[in-house]
BATILUM-847974 format. One record per residue: residue in three letters; x, y, z of N, C-alpha, C, CB in turn. Coordinates in Angstrom, 1 decimal. Glycine has a CB too. Layout:
// BATILUM-847974
[Ala,[X,Y,Z],[X,Y,Z],[X,Y,Z],[X,Y,Z]] ...
***
This chain:
// BATILUM-847974
[Met,[0.9,63.8,2.0],[2.0,64.8,1.8],[3.3,64.2,2.4],[1.6,66.1,2.5]] [Lys,[4.4,64.4,1.8],[5.7,64.0,2.3],[6.3,65.2,2.9],[6.5,63.3,1.2]] [Leu,[7.0,64.9,4.0],[7.8,65.9,4.7],[9.2,65.6,4.6],[7.4,66.0,6.2]] [His,[10.1,66.6,4.4],[11.5,66.4,4.3],[12.2,67.2,5.5],[12.0,66.9,2.9]] [Leu,[13.0,66.4,6.2],[13.6,67.0,7.4],[14.9,66.2,7.6],[12.7,67.0,8.6]] [Ser,[16.0,66.9,7.9],[17.2,66.2,8.2],[17.2,66.0,9.7],[18.5,67.0,7.7]] [Thr,[17.3,64.8,10.2],[17.3,64.5,11.6],[18.5,63.6,11.9],[16.0,63.9,12.1]] [Pro,[19.0,63.7,13.1],[20.1,62.8,13.5],[19.6,61.4,13.4],[20.6,63.2,14.9]] [Ala,[20.5,60.5,13.1],[20.2,59.1,13.0],[19.6,58.6,14.3],[21.4,58.2,12.6]] [Gly,[18.6,57.7,14.3],[18.1,57.2,15.5],[17.0,58.0,16.1],[19.1,57.0,16.5]] [Arg,[16.6,59.2,15.5],[15.6,60.0,16.1],[14.3,59.8,15.2],[16.0,61.5,16.0]] [Asn,[13.2,59.8,15.9],[11.9,59.6,15.2],[11.4,60.9,14.7],[10.9,58.9,16.2]] [Ala,[11.1,60.9,13.4],[10.5,62.1,12.7],[9.4,61.7,11.8],[11.6,62.9,11.9]] [Phe,[8.5,62.6,11.6],[7.4,62.3,10.7],[7.9,62.6,9.3],[6.1,63.2,11.0]] [Thr,[7.7,61.6,8.4],[8.1,61.7,7.0],[7.0,61.8,6.1],[9.0,60.5,6.7]] [Gly,[5.8,61.8,6.6],[4.6,61.9,5.7],[3.3,61.7,6.5],[4.6,61.0,4.6]] [Tyr,[2.2,62.1,5.9],[0.9,61.9,6.6],[-0.2,62.0,5.5],[0.6,62.9,7.7]] [Gly,[-1.4,61.5,5.8],[-2.5,61.6,5.0],[-3.8,61.3,5.8],[-2.4,60.7,3.7]] [Ser,[-4.9,61.1,5.1],[-6.1,60.9,5.8],[-6.0,59.5,6.5],[-7.3,60.9,4.8]] [Gly,[-6.0,59.5,7.8],[-6.0,58.3,8.6],[-4.7,57.6,8.8],[-7.0,57.3,8.0]] [Tyr,[-3.6,58.2,8.4],[-2.3,57.6,8.7],[-1.2,58.6,8.8],[-2.0,56.7,7.5]] [Val,[-0.1,58.2,9.4],[1.1,59.0,9.4],[2.3,58.1,9.1],[1.4,59.7,10.9]] [Leu,[3.4,58.6,8.6],[4.6,57.9,8.4],[5.6,58.4,9.4],[5.1,58.1,6.9]] [Val,[6.2,57.5,10.2],[7.3,57.9,11.1],[8.5,57.1,10.6],[7.0,57.5,12.6]] [Asn,[9.6,57.9,10.2],[10.8,57.2,9.6],[10.4,56.3,8.4],[11.6,56.4,10.7]] [His,[9.4,56.7,7.6],[8.9,56.0,6.4],[8.1,54.8,6.8],[10.1,55.7,5.6]] [Gln,[7.8,54.5,8.0],[6.9,53.4,8.4],[5.5,53.9,8.6],[7.5,52.7,9.6]] [Arg,[4.5,53.3,8.0],[3.1,53.7,8.1],[2.5,53.2,9.4],[2.4,53.2,6.9]] [Tyr,[1.7,54.1,10.0],[0.9,53.8,11.2],[-0.5,54.3,10.9],[1.5,54.5,12.5]] [Glu,[-1.5,53.5,11.2],[-2.9,53.8,11.0],[-3.8,53.8,12.2],[-3.5,52.9,9.9]] [Gln,[-3.1,53.6,13.4],[-3.8,53.6,14.7],[-3.2,54.7,15.6],[-3.7,52.2,15.3]] [Ser,[-3.9,55.1,16.6],[-3.4,56.1,17.5],[-2.1,55.6,18.1],[-4.4,56.3,18.7]] [Leu,[-1.2,56.6,18.2],[0.1,56.4,18.7],[0.7,57.6,19.3],[1.1,55.8,17.6]] [Val,[1.8,57.4,20.1],[2.6,58.5,20.7],[4.0,58.4,20.2],[2.5,58.4,22.2]] [Val,[4.5,59.5,19.7],[5.9,59.5,19.1],[6.7,60.5,19.9],[5.9,59.9,17.6]] [Thr,[7.9,60.1,20.4],[8.9,60.9,21.0],[10.2,60.8,20.2],[9.1,60.5,22.5]] [Pro,[11.2,61.6,20.4],[12.4,61.4,19.6],[13.0,60.1,19.7],[13.4,62.5,20.1]] [Asp,[12.8,59.3,20.8],[13.5,58.0,20.9],[12.5,56.9,21.2],[14.4,58.1,22.1]] [Arg,[11.2,57.1,21.1],[10.2,56.0,21.3],[9.0,56.2,20.4],[9.8,56.0,22.8]] [Ile,[8.4,55.1,20.0],[7.1,55.0,19.4],[6.2,54.1,20.2],[7.2,54.6,17.8]] [Val,[5.2,54.7,20.7],[4.3,53.9,21.6],[3.0,53.6,20.7],[3.9,54.7,22.9]] [Thr,[2.9,52.3,20.3],[1.8,51.9,19.5],[0.6,51.3,20.3],[2.2,50.9,18.5]] [Asp,[0.9,51.2,21.6],[-0.2,50.6,22.4],[-0.9,51.6,23.3],[0.4,49.5,23.3]] [Trp,[-0.8,52.9,23.0],[-1.5,54.0,23.7],[-3.0,53.6,23.6],[-1.2,55.4,23.1]] [Thr,[-3.6,53.5,24.7],[-5.0,53.0,24.7],[-6.1,54.0,24.3],[-5.3,52.6,26.1]] [Ala,[-5.7,55.3,24.0],[-6.7,56.2,23.5],[-6.9,55.9,22.0],[-6.1,57.7,23.6]] [Thr,[-8.1,55.6,21.7],[-8.4,55.2,20.3],[-9.1,56.3,19.5],[-9.2,53.9,20.3]] [Thr,[-10.0,57.1,20.2],[-10.7,58.1,19.6],[-10.7,59.3,20.5],[-12.2,57.7,19.2]] [Phe,[-11.1,60.5,19.9],[-11.1,61.7,20.7],[-12.2,61.5,21.8],[-11.5,62.9,19.9]] [Glu,[-13.3,61.0,21.5],[-14.4,60.8,22.4],[-14.1,59.9,23.6],[-15.7,60.3,21.7]] [Ala,[-13.1,59.0,23.4],[-12.7,58.0,24.4],[-11.6,58.6,25.4],[-12.2,56.8,23.8]] [Leu,[-11.1,59.8,25.1],[-10.0,60.3,26.0],[-10.4,60.4,27.4],[-9.6,61.7,25.5]] [Glu,[-9.5,59.9,28.3],[-9.8,59.9,29.8],[-8.5,60.4,30.4],[-10.2,58.5,30.3]] [Val,[-8.6,60.7,31.7],[-7.5,61.2,32.5],[-6.3,60.2,32.5],[-8.0,61.4,34.0]] [Thr,[-6.6,58.9,32.4],[-5.5,57.9,32.4],[-4.7,58.0,31.1],[-6.1,56.5,32.5]] [His,[-5.2,58.4,30.0],[-4.5,58.6,28.8],[-3.4,59.7,29.0],[-5.4,58.9,27.6]] [Phe,[-3.9,60.8,29.7],[-3.0,61.9,29.9],[-2.0,61.6,31.0],[-3.8,63.2,30.3]] [Ala,[-2.3,60.8,32.0],[-1.4,60.3,33.0],[-0.3,59.5,32.4],[-2.1,59.4,34.1]] [Ala,[-0.6,58.7,31.4],[0.5,57.9,30.7],[1.4,58.9,29.9],[-0.2,56.9,29.7]] [Leu,[0.9,59.9,29.3],[1.7,60.9,28.6],[2.6,61.7,29.6],[0.8,61.9,27.9]] [Ala,[2.1,61.9,30.8],[2.9,62.7,31.8],[4.1,61.9,32.3],[2.0,63.0,33.0]] [Glu,[4.1,60.6,32.1],[5.3,59.7,32.5],[6.3,59.6,31.4],[4.7,58.4,32.9]] [Leu,[6.2,60.3,30.3],[7.2,60.1,29.2],[8.5,60.9,29.4],[6.5,60.5,27.9]] [Gly,[8.5,61.8,30.3],[9.7,62.6,30.5],[9.9,63.7,29.4],[10.9,61.7,30.5]] [Val,[8.8,64.3,28.9],[8.9,65.3,27.9],[8.5,66.6,28.6],[8.0,65.0,26.7]] [Glu,[8.7,67.7,27.8],[8.4,69.0,28.3],[7.1,69.6,27.6],[9.5,70.0,28.1]] [Ile,[6.7,69.0,26.5],[5.5,69.4,25.8],[4.9,68.2,25.1],[5.9,70.6,24.8]] [Val,[3.6,68.2,25.1],[2.8,67.2,24.4],[2.0,67.9,23.3],[1.9,66.4,25.4]] [Leu,[2.1,67.4,22.1],[1.3,67.9,21.0],[0.2,66.8,20.8],[2.1,68.1,19.7]] [Leu,[-1.1,67.2,21.1],[-2.2,66.3,20.9],[-2.8,66.6,19.6],[-3.2,66.5,22.1]] [Gly,[-2.7,65.6,18.7],[-3.4,65.6,17.4],[-4.7,65.0,17.5],[-2.5,64.9,16.3]] [Thr,[-5.8,65.8,17.3],[-7.1,65.3,17.5],[-7.9,64.8,16.3],[-7.9,66.4,18.1]] [Gly,[-7.1,64.3,15.3],[-7.7,63.8,14.1],[-7.6,64.8,13.0],[-9.2,63.4,14.4]] [Glu,[-8.6,64.8,12.1],[-8.5,65.7,10.9],[-9.0,67.1,11.2],[-9.4,65.1,9.8]] [Arg,[-9.6,67.2,12.4],[-10.0,68.6,12.8],[-9.7,68.8,14.2],[-11.6,68.8,12.6]] [Leu,[-9.5,70.1,14.6],[-9.1,70.5,15.9],[-10.3,70.4,16.9],[-8.6,72.0,15.9]] [Arg,[-10.1,69.7,18.0],[-11.1,69.6,19.1],[-10.3,69.7,20.4],[-11.9,68.3,19.0]] [Phe,[-10.9,70.3,21.4],[-10.2,70.5,22.6],[-10.7,69.5,23.7],[-10.4,71.9,23.1]] [Pro,[-9.9,68.8,24.4],[-10.3,67.9,25.4],[-10.9,68.6,26.6],[-9.2,67.0,25.9]] [Arg,[-11.7,67.9,27.4],[-12.2,68.5,28.6],[-11.1,68.9,29.6],[-13.3,67.6,29.3]] [Pro,[-11.1,70.1,30.2],[-10.0,70.5,31.0],[-9.7,69.5,32.2],[-10.4,71.8,31.6]] [Glu,[-10.7,68.9,32.7],[-10.4,68.0,33.9],[-9.6,66.8,33.5],[-11.8,67.6,34.5]] [Ile,[-9.6,66.3,32.3],[-8.9,65.1,32.0],[-7.4,65.4,31.7],[-9.5,64.4,30.8]] [Val,[-7.0,66.6,31.5],[-5.6,67.0,31.2],[-4.8,67.3,32.5],[-5.5,68.1,30.2]] [His,[-5.4,67.2,33.6],[-4.8,67.5,34.9],[-3.4,66.8,35.1],[-5.7,67.2,36.0]] [Pro,[-3.2,65.6,34.7],[-1.9,65.0,35.0],[-0.8,65.7,34.3],[-1.9,63.6,34.5]] [Leu,[-1.0,66.3,33.1],[0.0,67.1,32.5],[0.3,68.4,33.2],[-0.4,67.4,31.0]] [Ile,[-0.8,69.0,33.6],[-0.7,70.3,34.4],[0.1,70.1,35.7],[-2.1,70.9,34.7]] [Ala,[-0.3,69.0,36.4],[0.4,68.7,37.7],[1.9,68.4,37.5],[-0.2,67.5,38.3]] [Ala,[2.3,67.9,36.3],[3.7,67.5,36.0],[4.4,68.7,35.3],[3.7,66.3,35.1]] [His,[3.7,69.8,35.2],[4.3,71.0,34.5],[4.8,70.7,33.1],[5.5,71.5,35.3]] [Ile,[3.9,70.0,32.4],[4.1,69.6,31.0],[3.2,70.4,30.1],[4.0,68.1,30.7]] [Gly,[3.7,71.1,29.1],[2.9,71.9,28.2],[2.0,71.0,27.3],[3.7,72.9,27.4]] [Leu,[0.8,71.5,27.0],[-0.1,70.8,26.1],[-0.5,71.7,25.0],[-1.3,70.2,26.8]] [Glu,[-0.3,71.3,23.7],[-0.8,72.1,22.6],[-1.7,71.1,21.8],[0.4,72.6,21.6]] [Val,[-2.9,71.6,21.5],[-3.9,70.8,20.8],[-4.0,71.3,19.4],[-5.3,70.9,21.6]] [Met,[-4.0,70.4,18.4],[-4.1,70.7,17.0],[-4.6,69.5,16.2],[-2.8,71.3,16.5]] [Asp,[-4.8,69.7,14.9],[-5.1,68.6,14.1],[-3.9,67.7,13.9],[-5.8,69.0,12.7]] [Val,[-4.0,66.5,13.4],[-2.9,65.6,13.3],[-1.8,66.2,12.4],[-3.3,64.2,12.7]] [Gln,[-2.2,66.7,11.2],[-1.2,67.2,10.3],[-0.4,68.4,10.9],[-1.9,67.7,9.0]] [Ala,[-1.0,69.3,11.6],[-0.3,70.4,12.3],[0.6,69.8,13.4],[-1.3,71.4,12.9]] [Ala,[0.2,68.8,14.1],[1.0,68.2,15.1],[2.2,67.5,14.5],[0.1,67.1,15.9]] [Cys,[2.1,66.9,13.4],[3.3,66.3,12.8],[4.3,67.3,12.4],[2.9,65.5,11.5]] [Arg,[3.8,68.4,11.8],[4.8,69.5,11.3],[5.4,70.2,12.5],[4.0,70.5,10.5]] [Thr,[4.6,70.4,13.6],[5.2,71.1,14.8],[6.1,70.2,15.5],[4.0,71.5,15.7]] [Tyr,[5.8,68.9,15.6],[6.7,68.0,16.2],[8.1,68.0,15.5],[6.2,66.5,16.1]] [Asn,[8.1,68.0,14.2],[9.4,68.0,13.5],[10.2,69.2,13.7],[9.1,67.8,12.0]] [Ile,[9.5,70.4,13.8],[10.2,71.6,14.1],[10.8,71.6,15.5],[9.3,72.8,14.0]] [Leu,[10.1,71.1,16.5],[10.6,71.0,17.9],[11.7,70.0,18.0],[9.5,70.7,18.9]] [Leu,[11.6,68.9,17.2],[12.6,67.9,17.2],[13.9,68.5,16.7],[12.2,66.7,16.3]] [Ala,[13.8,69.2,15.6],[15.0,69.9,15.1],[15.7,70.8,16.1],[14.7,70.6,13.8]] [Glu,[14.9,71.4,17.0],[15.4,72.3,18.0],[15.9,71.5,19.2],[14.3,73.3,18.5]] [Asp,[15.8,70.1,19.1],[16.3,69.2,20.2],[15.5,69.4,21.5],[17.8,69.5,20.5]] [Arg,[14.2,69.6,21.3],[13.2,69.7,22.4],[12.7,68.4,22.9],[12.0,70.7,22.1]] [Lys,[12.3,68.2,24.1],[11.8,67.0,24.6],[10.3,67.1,24.3],[12.0,66.8,26.2]] [Val,[9.8,66.5,23.2],[8.5,66.6,22.7],[7.9,65.3,22.5],[8.4,67.5,21.5]] [Ala,[6.6,65.2,22.7],[5.8,64.0,22.3],[4.6,64.4,21.4],[5.3,63.2,23.6]] [Ala,[4.4,63.6,20.4],[3.2,63.8,19.6],[2.2,62.7,19.9],[3.5,63.9,18.1]] [Ala,[1.1,63.0,20.5],[0.1,61.9,20.8],[-1.0,62.1,19.7],[-0.5,62.1,22.3]] [Leu,[-1.2,61.1,18.8],[-2.0,61.3,17.7],[-3.2,60.4,17.7],[-1.2,61.1,16.4]] [Leu,[-4.4,60.9,17.5],[-5.6,60.2,17.4],[-5.9,60.1,15.9],[-6.8,60.8,18.2]] [Leu,[-5.8,58.9,15.3],[-5.9,58.8,13.8],[-7.3,58.4,13.4],[-4.9,57.9,13.3]] [Arg,[-8.2,58.1,14.3],[-9.5,57.7,13.9],[-10.6,58.7,14.4],[-9.8,56.3,14.5]] 
***
């Protein structure tokens, strides 16, 4: 699916997605990544939902955002409560959804000029 959104130049927005990939500013990504309005982190060490650990959420807590959208793949799955503690301690909101919903929600929050990160597990 292609998404259409007008965003200010230099801001990262999702322009499409499909099974096992997302497009950010028309560039295709097929591995887990974190997207903020001004950064794309392709070396996020979380590779699968089952591999999520507290260190992955600690890295997200350091991004300077107010909300993290966790895309858990093609279906919605909730992480264990004890591993999301770094976000809670930093007073950062966490919303868990499938990748496609995370892409759409991110674009809406981006348009509202919110400090948002989309952490996507694509495998």
